Backbone as JSON Lines, residues from 0, in Angstrom:
{"i":0,"aa":"M","n":[0.85,27.57,-27.89],"ca":[1.09,26.48,-26.89],"c":[-0.26,26.26,-26.17]}
{"i":1,"aa":"T","n":[-0.58,24.81,-26.18],"ca":[-1.74,24.45,-25.65],"c":[-1.8,24.62,-24.18]}
{"i":2,"aa":"P","n":[-3.05,24.72,-23.54],"ca":[-2.98,24.67,-22.04],"c":[-2.26,23.58,-21.32]}
{"i":3,"aa":"Q","n":[-2.36,22.47,-21.87],"ca":[-1.56,21.22,-21.23],"c":[-0.17,21.55,-21.5]}
{"i":4,"aa":"H","n":[0.43,22.02,-22.53],"ca":[1.78,22.19,-22.7],"c":[2.23,23.42,-21.82]}
{"i":5,"aa":"R","n":[1.5,24.37,-21.63],"ca":[1.66,25.52,-20.67],"c":[1.77,24.93,-19.27]}
{"i":6,"aa":"S","n":[0.94,24.16,-18.78],"ca":[0.88,23.58,-17.55],"c":[2.25,22.79,-17.16]}
{"i":7,"aa":"A","n":[2.42,21.9,-18.18],"ca":[3.7,21.06,-18.08],"c":[4.94,21.95,-18.02]}
{"i":8,"aa":"T","n":[4.9,22.96,-18.85],"ca":[6.18,23.9,-18.8],"c":[6.38,24.49,-17.46]}
{"i":9,"aa":"F","n":[5.32,25.01,-16.91],"ca":[5.4,25.7,-15.62],"c":[5.78,24.69,-14.55]}
{"i":10,"aa":"I","n":[5.24,23.52,-14.6],"ca":[5.55,22.52,-13.65],"c":[7.07,22.13,-13.77]}
{"i":11,"aa":"L","n":[7.55,22.01,-15.04],"ca":[8.8,21.57,-15.15],"c":[9.79,22.67,-14.78]}
{"i":12,"aa":"V","n":[9.42,23.97,-15.0],"ca":[10.3,25.01,-14.43],"c":[10.39,25.08,-13.0]}
{"i":13,"aa":"A","n":[9.28,24.83,-12.41],"ca":[9.25,24.78,-10.84],"c":[10.01,23.6,-10.43]}
{"i":14,"aa":"A","n":[9.89,22.52,-10.97],"ca":[10.69,21.39,-10.5],"c":[12.11,21.61,-10.76]}
{"i":15,"aa":"T","n":[12.63,22.2,-11.82],"ca":[14.0,22.46,-12.04],"c":[14.49,23.36,-11.17]}
{"i":16,"aa":"T","n":[13.64,24.37,-10.77],"ca":[14.19,25.46,-9.79],"c":[14.35,24.9,-8.47]}
{"i":17,"aa":"V","n":[13.64,24.01,-7.95],"ca":[13.86,23.49,-6.59],"c":[14.89,22.57,-6.38]}
{"i":18,"aa":"T","n":[15.35,21.95,-7.36],"ca":[16.29,20.88,-7.38],"c":[17.64,21.38,-6.57]}
{"i":19,"aa":"G","n":[18.1,22.66,-6.82],"ca":[19.21,23.11,-6.36],"c":[19.2,23.55,-4.76]}
{"i":20,"aa":"K","n":[18.23,24.31,-4.47],"ca":[18.26,25.11,-3.32],"c":[17.1,24.56,-2.3]}
{"i":21,"aa":"F","n":[16.21,23.73,-2.74],"ca":[15.25,23.4,-1.95],"c":[15.81,22.72,-0.65]}
{"i":22,"aa":"G","n":[16.6,21.78,-0.57],"ca":[17.19,21.28,0.72],"c":[17.7,22.21,1.61]}
{"i":23,"aa":"E","n":[18.35,23.13,1.08],"ca":[18.96,24.07,1.93],"c":[17.94,25.05,2.65]}
{"i":24,"aa":"R","n":[17.0,25.4,1.79],"ca":[15.88,26.33,2.34],"c":[15.02,25.66,3.28]}
{"i":25,"aa":"L","n":[14.64,24.37,3.04],"ca":[13.97,23.52,3.87],"c":[14.55,23.39,5.23]}
{"i":26,"aa":"K","n":[15.84,22.99,5.21],"ca":[16.6,22.73,6.53],"c":[16.58,24.1,7.39]}
{"i":27,"aa":"A","n":[16.85,25.24,6.83],"ca":[16.96,26.54,7.43],"c":[15.64,26.84,8.05]}
{"i":28,"aa":"L","n":[14.6,26.69,7.18],"ca":[13.27,26.89,7.62],"c":[12.82,26.09,8.73]}
{"i":29,"aa":"R","n":[13.03,24.69,8.6],"ca":[12.72,23.73,9.72],"c":[13.57,24.12,11.02]}
{"i":30,"aa":"E","n":[14.77,24.41,10.96],"ca":[15.71,24.73,12.11],"c":[15.07,26.02,12.69]}
{"i":31,"aa":"R","n":[14.76,27.01,11.93],"ca":[14.17,28.29,12.4],"c":[13.06,28.12,13.22]}
{"i":32,"aa":"A","n":[12.14,27.11,12.67],"ca":[11.01,26.98,13.33],"c":[11.05,25.92,14.56]}
{"i":33,"aa":"K","n":[12.23,25.42,14.73],"ca":[12.49,24.42,15.75],"c":[11.71,23.19,15.62]}
{"i":34,"aa":"V","n":[11.63,22.67,14.55],"ca":[10.86,21.49,14.03],"c":[11.86,20.39,13.66]}
{"i":35,"aa":"S","n":[11.74,19.22,14.22],"ca":[12.57,18.05,13.87],"c":[12.1,17.54,12.39]}
{"i":36,"aa":"Q","n":[12.98,16.78,11.86],"ca":[12.61,16.19,10.54],"c":[11.43,15.15,10.9]}
{"i":37,"aa":"T","n":[11.47,14.63,11.93],"ca":[10.44,13.55,12.26],"c":[9.1,14.47,12.48]}
{"i":38,"aa":"E","n":[8.98,15.51,13.09],"ca":[7.86,16.23,13.28],"c":[7.35,16.72,12.0]}
{"i":39,"aa":"L","n":[8.14,17.26,11.05],"ca":[7.99,17.77,9.69],"c":[7.36,16.55,8.94]}
{"i":40,"aa":"A","n":[8.04,15.5,8.92],"ca":[7.6,14.26,8.21],"c":[6.08,13.93,8.71]}
{"i":41,"aa":"K","n":[5.83,13.87,9.89],"ca":[4.51,13.48,10.45],"c":[3.49,14.51,9.96]}
{"i":42,"aa":"G","n":[3.86,15.79,10.07],"ca":[2.96,16.93,9.6],"c":[2.54,16.93,8.15]}
{"i":43,"aa":"V","n":[3.39,16.38,7.31],"ca":[3.04,16.33,5.92],"c":[2.9,14.98,5.45]}
{"i":44,"aa":"H","n":[2.69,13.88,6.36],"ca":[2.29,12.57,6.06],"c":[3.33,11.86,5.21]}
{"i":45,"aa":"L","n":[4.64,12.01,5.47],"ca":[5.73,11.36,4.69],"c":[6.69,10.75,5.87]}
{"i":46,"aa":"S","n":[7.6,10.08,5.21],"ca":[8.73,9.52,6.17],"c":[9.72,10.35,6.39]}
{"i":47,"aa":"K","n":[10.42,10.33,7.62],"ca":[11.64,11.07,7.88],"c":[12.65,10.87,6.95]}
{"i":48,"aa":"A","n":[12.82,9.84,6.33],"ca":[13.92,9.54,5.28],"c":[13.61,10.38,4.09]}
{"i":49,"aa":"I","n":[12.46,10.63,3.66],"ca":[12.18,11.49,2.56],"c":[12.64,12.91,2.84]}
{"i":50,"aa":"V","n":[12.31,13.33,4.04],"ca":[12.73,14.77,4.47],"c":[14.27,14.82,4.44]}
{"i":51,"aa":"A","n":[14.8,13.94,5.06],"ca":[16.26,13.94,5.14],"c":[17.04,13.86,3.64]}
{"i":52,"aa":"R","n":[16.46,13.13,2.82],"ca":[16.93,13.11,1.44],"c":[16.7,14.52,0.71]}
{"i":53,"aa":"W","n":[15.58,14.96,0.92],"ca":[15.46,16.39,0.44],"c":[16.48,17.33,1.05]}
{"i":54,"aa":"E","n":[16.71,17.29,2.16],"ca":[17.55,18.33,2.9],"c":[19.0,18.09,2.41]}
{"i":55,"aa":"Q","n":[19.28,16.78,2.09],"ca":[20.66,16.5,1.68],"c":[20.83,16.74,0.19]}
{"i":56,"aa":"G","n":[19.74,17.1,-0.51],"ca":[19.82,17.23,-1.99],"c":[19.95,16.02,-2.85]}
{"i":57,"aa":"Q","n":[19.59,14.86,-2.19],"ca":[19.52,13.55,-2.83],"c":[18.34,13.4,-3.87]}
{"i":58,"aa":"T","n":[17.21,13.96,-3.4],"ca":[15.97,13.81,-4.15],"c":[15.25,15.15,-4.1]}
{"i":59,"aa":"S","n":[14.36,15.38,-4.94],"ca":[13.55,16.58,-4.96],"c":[12.11,16.25,-4.85]}
{"i":60,"aa":"P","n":[11.3,17.09,-4.14],"ca":[10.0,16.76,-3.79],"c":[9.11,17.08,-5.02]}
{"i":61,"aa":"T","n":[7.98,16.27,-4.98],"ca":[7.03,16.64,-5.97],"c":[6.37,18.05,-5.63]}
{"i":62,"aa":"L","n":[5.68,18.69,-6.67],"ca":[4.96,19.78,-6.56],"c":[3.92,19.72,-5.27]}
{"i":63,"aa":"E","n":[3.21,18.68,-5.43],"ca":[2.33,18.3,-4.32],"c":[2.93,18.35,-3.03]}
{"i":64,"aa":"N","n":[4.05,17.68,-2.83],"ca":[4.76,17.67,-1.53],"c":[5.34,18.99,-1.05]}
{"i":65,"aa":"M","n":[5.76,19.74,-2.13],"ca":[6.17,21.11,-1.85],"c":[5.12,21.9,-1.3]}
{"i":66,"aa":"H","n":[3.96,21.73,-1.81],"ca":[2.83,22.49,-1.4],"c":[2.52,22.07,0.06]}
{"i":67,"aa":"R","n":[2.59,20.74,0.47],"ca":[2.36,20.36,1.68],"c":[3.28,21.06,2.79]}
{"i":68,"aa":"V","n":[4.63,20.94,2.32],"ca":[5.49,21.61,3.31],"c":[5.37,23.07,3.44]}
{"i":69,"aa":"A","n":[5.05,23.77,2.35],"ca":[4.81,25.27,2.33],"c":[3.58,25.32,3.36]}
{"i":70,"aa":"G","n":[2.53,24.68,3.21],"ca":[1.26,24.68,4.16],"c":[1.72,24.42,5.58]}
{"i":71,"aa":"F","n":[2.52,23.43,5.78],"ca":[3.0,23.17,7.1],"c":[3.61,24.39,7.83]}
{"i":72,"aa":"F","n":[4.42,25.06,7.0],"ca":[5.26,26.29,7.71],"c":[4.45,27.54,7.42]}
{"i":73,"aa":"G","n":[3.27,27.61,6.74],"ca":[2.59,28.87,6.49],"c":[3.33,29.82,5.61]}
{"i":74,"aa":"V","n":[4.01,29.28,4.48],"ca":[4.7,30.09,3.56],"c":[4.14,29.59,2.26]}
{"i":75,"aa":"T","n":[4.53,30.5,1.14],"ca":[4.05,30.08,-0.25],"c":[5.12,29.28,-0.81]}
{"i":76,"aa":"L","n":[4.88,28.81,-1.92],"ca":[6.04,27.98,-2.57],"c":[7.36,28.82,-2.99]}
{"i":77,"aa":"S","n":[6.9,30.12,-3.31],"ca":[7.98,30.97,-3.71],"c":[8.93,31.23,-2.47]}
{"i":78,"aa":"E","n":[8.37,31.51,-1.32],"ca":[9.07,31.76,-0.14],"c":[9.86,30.52,0.38]}
{"i":79,"aa":"L","n":[9.26,29.28,0.05],"ca":[9.9,28.08,0.37],"c":[11.21,27.81,-0.43]}
{"i":80,"aa":"V","n":[11.2,28.14,-1.7],"ca":[12.41,27.84,-2.46],"c":[13.3,29.12,-2.56]}
{"i":81,"aa":"G","n":[12.65,30.27,-2.24],"ca":[13.54,31.48,-2.2],"c":[14.27,31.79,-3.54]}
{"i":82,"aa":"E","n":[13.75,31.68,-4.68],"ca":[14.36,32.05,-5.89],"c":[14.09,33.39,-6.5]}
{"i":83,"aa":"G","n":[14.8,33.81,-7.54],"ca":[14.5,35.09,-8.07],"c":[13.13,35.33,-8.61]}
{"i":84,"aa":"P","n":[12.86,36.44,-9.24],"ca":[11.57,36.74,-9.71],"c":[11.09,35.92,-10.78]}
{"i":85,"aa":"D","n":[11.83,35.59,-11.69],"ca":[11.33,34.71,-12.85],"c":[10.89,33.3,-12.29]}
{"i":86,"aa":"E","n":[11.73,32.71,-11.49],"ca":[11.48,31.43,-10.84],"c":[10.13,31.46,-9.99]}
{"i":87,"aa":"A","n":[10.23,32.59,-9.18],"ca":[9.11,32.82,-8.29],"c":[7.86,33.0,-9.03]}
{"i":88,"aa":"A","n":[7.74,33.71,-10.18],"ca":[6.46,33.84,-10.89],"c":[6.19,32.4,-11.53]}
{"i":89,"aa":"A","n":[7.04,31.58,-11.84],"ca":[6.73,30.34,-12.36],"c":[6.26,29.49,-11.39]}
{"i":90,"aa":"L","n":[6.82,29.45,-10.15],"ca":[6.34,28.78,-8.97],"c":[4.8,29.2,-8.62]}
{"i":91,"aa":"R","n":[4.57,30.53,-8.6],"ca":[3.09,30.94,-8.28],"c":[2.24,30.36,-9.41]}
{"i":92,"aa":"E","n":[2.68,30.43,-10.56],"ca":[1.75,29.81,-11.68],"c":[1.55,28.3,-11.39]}
{"i":93,"aa":"A","n":[2.69,27.56,-11.06],"ca":[2.52,26.17,-10.73],"c":[1.71,25.98,-9.59]}
{"i":94,"aa":"E","n":[1.73,26.85,-8.48],"ca":[0.96,26.64,-7.33],"c":[-0.49,26.83,-7.72]}
{"i":95,"aa":"A","n":[-0.73,27.85,-8.58],"ca":[-2.14,27.98,-8.97],"c":[-2.76,26.82,-9.97]}
{"i":96,"aa":"L","n":[-1.95,26.18,-10.68],"ca":[-2.23,25.04,-11.48],"c":[-2.51,23.77,-10.51]}
{"i":97,"aa":"L","n":[-1.75,23.7,-9.46],"ca":[-1.9,22.59,-8.4],"c":[-3.12,22.84,-7.81]}
{"i":98,"aa":"Q","n":[-3.54,24.02,-7.36],"ca":[-4.84,24.34,-6.61],"c":[-5.92,23.92,-7.56]}
{"i":99,"aa":"Q","n":[-5.86,24.33,-9.03],"ca":[-6.87,23.9,-9.92],"c":[-7.02,22.55,-10.19]}
{"i":100,"aa":"W","n":[-5.94,21.71,-10.18],"ca":[-6.04,20.24,-10.52],"c":[-6.26,19.41,-9.22]}
{"i":101,"aa":"T","n":[-6.06,19.99,-8.16],"ca":[-6.09,19.07,-6.91],"c":[-7.64,18.43,-6.71]}
{"i":102,"aa":"P","n":[-8.69,19.14,-7.07],"ca":[-10.07,18.4,-7.0],"c":[-10.21,17.23,-7.93]}
{"i":103,"aa":"A","n":[-9.57,17.5,-9.28],"ca":[-9.74,16.46,-10.27],"c":[-8.92,15.31,-9.82]}
{"i":104,"aa":"L","n":[-7.66,15.53,-9.26],"ca":[-6.78,14.36,-8.8],"c":[-7.49,13.58,-7.6]}
{"i":105,"aa":"A","n":[-8.23,14.29,-6.8],"ca":[-8.82,13.53,-5.74],"c":[-10.0,12.67,-6.25]}
{"i":106,"aa":"A","n":[-10.85,13.28,-7.25],"ca":[-11.75,12.52,-7.86],"c":[-11.18,11.24,-8.62]}
{"i":107,"aa":"I","n":[-10.15,11.42,-9.3],"ca":[-9.53,10.35,-10.02],"c":[-9.15,9.15,-9.03]}
{"i":108,"aa":"R","n":[-8.36,9.67,-7.86],"ca":[-8.04,8.76,-6.8],"c":[-9.28,7.84,-6.27]}
{"i":109,"aa":"Q","n":[-10.41,8.63,-6.11],"ca":[-11.57,8.0,-5.61],"c":[-12.07,6.83,-6.57]}
{"i":110,"aa":"V","n":[-11.94,7.28,-7.82],"ca":[-12.43,6.21,-8.84],"c":[-11.51,5.04,-8.93]}
{"i":111,"aa":"V","n":[-10.15,5.28,-8.82],"ca":[-9.31,4.17,-8.87],"c":[-9.36,3.24,-7.81]}
{"i":112,"aa":"H","n":[-9.6,3.91,-6.44],"ca":[-9.72,3.07,-5.27],"c":[-11.0,2.25,-5.3]}
{"i":113,"aa":"A","n":[-12.04,2.81,-5.81],"ca":[-13.45,2.22,-5.95],"c":[-13.34,0.95,-6.92]}
{"i":114,"aa":"A","n":[-12.62,1.21,-7.98],"ca":[-12.33,0.17,-8.98],"c":[-11.51,-1.0,-8.31]}
{"i":115,"aa":"A","n":[-10.5,-0.65,-7.54],"ca":[-9.68,-1.68,-6.83],"c":[-10.4,-2.35,-5.97]}
{"i":116,"aa":"A","n":[-11.27,-1.74,-5.26],"ca":[-12.15,-2.46,-4.17],"c":[-13.14,-3.41,-4.91]}
{"i":117,"aa":"R","n":[-13.65,-2.87,-5.94],"ca":[-14.58,-3.94,-6.82],"c":[-13.68,-5.05,-7.36]}
{"i":118,"aa":"K","n":[-12.63,-4.83,-7.8],"ca":[-11.74,-5.88,-8.31],"c":[-11.38,-6.98,-7.21]}
{"i":119,"aa":"R","n":[-11.13,-6.46,-6.01],"ca":[-10.84,-7.38,-4.88],"c":[-12.07,-8.21,-4.59]}
{"i":120,"aa":"E","n":[-13.25,-7.63,-4.71],"ca":[-14.59,-8.38,-4.33],"c":[-14.84,-9.53,-5.22]}
{"i":121,"aa":"E","n":[-14.36,-9.29,-6.61],"ca":[-14.61,-10.38,-7.56],"c":[-13.91,-11.71,-7.36]}
């Protein structure tokens, strides 16, 4: 299995894992912390509607957004989704991969924004 396939596999496992329980866990964590959906949304730079859809199980967050939410509450991704050992191991691996790729994604964003700015100037 190539490193790219391995990364994609772990991310897919993590995304599949969170679909079912993420909303329930998020709502419980948020209420325990006495944080409103609006406060959480502002804290992770998203809309309240997105947070509400997650809690209702209508949509699932991206791995990046899960990382933001975990950071907001000061928990790991594994703690956030609260799954069993196999899923927790996959999430820890996915979290490590996200940390590894975050600087590269930031650099790509900068290049895209610079190219867009140059295009607007033309």
